[in-house]
C-alpha positions as CSV (number, residue, x, y, z in Angstrom):
1,M,11.6,8.1,22.8
2,Q,11.1,9.7,19.8
3,I,7.3,10.9,19.3
4,E,6.3,10.1,15.5
5,E,4.1,12.7,14.0
6,K,1.0,11.3,12.7
7,K,0.3,11.5,8.7
8,P,-2.6,12.9,7.5
9,L,-5.0,10.1,5.6
10,I,-5.9,11.1,2.1
11,A,-8.6,9.6,0.4
12,A,-8.3,10.0,-3.9
13,F,-11.0,9.6,-6.0
14,C,-9.5,8.5,-9.4
15,C,-11.2,7.9,-12.4
16,N,-10.7,4.7,-14.3
17,W,-9.8,6.2,-17.8
18,C,-7.0,8.9,-16.8
19,S,-6.3,9.8,-13.2
20,Y,-6.0,5.8,-12.1
21,A,-3.6,5.3,-15.2
22,G,-1.7,8.7,-14.0
23,A,-1.2,7.0,-10.5
24,D,-0.4,3.5,-12.2
25,L,2.3,5.0,-14.6
26,A,3.9,6.9,-11.6
27,G,4.2,3.7,-9.8
28,N,5.5,2.1,-12.9
29,N,8.4,5.1,-12.8
30,R,9.0,4.5,-9.4
31,L,7.8,8.2,-8.5
32,N,7.7,8.6,-4.6
33,Y,4.2,9.8,-3.4
34,P,2.9,9.0,0.5
35,D,1.7,6.0,1.3
36,N,-1.0,7.2,3.7
37,V,-3.3,8.1,0.4
38,K,-5.6,5.7,-0.7
39,I,-6.5,5.9,-4.0
40,I,-10.5,5.0,-4.6
41,R,-11.0,3.8,-8.8
42,V,-14.4,5.5,-10.0
43,P,-15.6,4.8,-13.2
44,C,-15.5,8.4,-14.1
45,S,-15.0,11.9,-11.6
46,C,-18.3,12.4,-12.2
47,R,-19.4,9.3,-10.3
48,V,-18.2,11.0,-7.2
49,D,-21.0,12.2,-5.5
50,P,-20.6,14.7,-2.6
51,T,-21.8,12.2,0.1
52,F,-18.7,10.4,-0.5
53,I,-16.5,12.9,0.5
54,L,-18.6,14.0,3.4
55,R,-18.6,9.9,4.4
56,A,-14.9,10.0,3.9
57,F,-14.3,13.0,6.2
58,Q,-17.0,11.4,8.8
59,R,-14.8,8.4,8.5
60,G,-11.3,9.9,9.6
61,A,-9.9,11.2,6.3
62,D,-7.7,14.4,6.7
63,G,-8.2,15.3,3.2
64,V,-10.3,14.3,-0.2
65,L,-8.3,14.8,-3.6
66,I,-10.5,14.1,-6.7
67,C,-8.9,13.5,-9.9
68,G,-10.2,13.1,-13.5
69,C,-9.7,13.7,-17.2
70,H,-8.8,17.0,-18.8
71,P,-12.1,18.8,-19.6
72,G,-12.8,18.2,-22.8
73,D,-10.6,14.7,-22.7
74,C,-13.4,13.0,-20.6
75,H,-14.2,8.9,-22.0
76,Y,-18.1,10.0,-20.9
77,T,-17.7,13.4,-23.1
78,T,-19.1,15.4,-20.7
79,G,-18.5,14.0,-17.0
80,N,-15.6,16.2,-15.5
81,Y,-17.9,19.4,-16.6
82,Y,-20.1,17.8,-14.4
83,T,-17.9,17.1,-11.8
84,R,-16.2,20.6,-11.8
85,R,-19.8,21.9,-11.3
86,R,-20.9,19.8,-8.4
87,M,-17.2,20.1,-6.6
88,T,-17.9,24.0,-6.7
89,L,-21.3,23.6,-5.0
90,L,-19.7,21.2,-2.6
91,F,-16.6,23.4,-1.6
92,S,-19.4,26.0,-0.6
93,M,-21.2,23.6,1.4
94,L,-18.2,22.5,3.2
95,E,-16.8,25.7,4.2
96,Y,-20.7,26.4,5.8
97,L,-19.9,23.3,7.8
98,G,-16.4,24.6,9.0
99,I,-13.8,22.2,7.0
100,E,-11.3,24.1,5.2
101,K,-11.3,24.4,1.9
102,E,-7.6,23.3,1.5
103,R,-8.5,19.8,2.5
104,T,-10.5,19.3,-0.3
105,R,-8.7,19.3,-4.1
106,V,-10.0,18.9,-7.9
107,E,-7.3,18.0,-10.2
108,W,-7.2,16.9,-13.9
109,V,-4.6,14.5,-14.5
110,S,-4.5,12.4,-17.8
111,A,-3.3,8.6,-18.0
112,A,0.6,10.2,-19.6
113,E,0.6,12.4,-16.9
114,G,2.2,10.2,-13.8
115,A,4.7,13.0,-12.7
116,K,2.2,15.3,-12.5
117,F,0.3,13.0,-10.1
118,A,3.1,12.3,-7.9
119,Q,3.3,16.0,-7.4
120,T,-0.2,17.0,-7.3
121,V,-0.5,14.4,-4.2
122,N,2.7,15.4,-2.6
123,E,1.8,19.1,-2.5
124,F,-1.5,18.0,-1.4
125,T,-0.3,15.9,1.5
126,A,2.1,18.6,2.5
127,A,-0.8,21.1,2.7
128,V,-3.1,18.4,4.7
129,S,-0.4,17.6,6.6
130,A,-0.2,21.7,7.9
131,L,-3.6,22.0,8.6
132,G,-3.6,19.0,11.3
133,E,-5.9,16.7,11.8
134,N,-9.5,16.8,10.9
135,R,-12.2,16.7,13.8
136,R,-14.9,18.4,12.3
137,L,-17.1,15.9,11.1
138,E,-15.2,13.0,12.8
139,D,-17.6,9.8,14.0
140,L,-15.7,8.8,16.7
141,R,-17.5,5.1,16.1
142,C,-14.8,5.0,13.5
143,K,-12.0,5.1,15.7
144,E,-10.0,2.3,17.4
């Protein structure tokens, strides 16, 4: 009997205007990225509140990826600057909580960068797989 290795659950918050379109382009071009990545579409990366990330970890995510427009190319002008500042603070808070910084990542992906999206997701999933399952903020009531 072969024991199957557990795939890490990745939550990816993608902005509607660039990163989500980049993910769509990756799919249209049939680029491979893991099926255990759950994409959550948000209007802008600045809409991702730090509590969303904490809740994702609490609900069983092993890693959280935030993707937005390149700085200076945001549909809402300055949204990704707010994201960058907010996530820098969040990363220090996660470190204080004992969550490895490798479990979260911010990446800028435009609508024309489907290959970059697929590569980013593959690299991030491999890094989170190497860390193993996240049990630090796990809510046992969410487990089946």
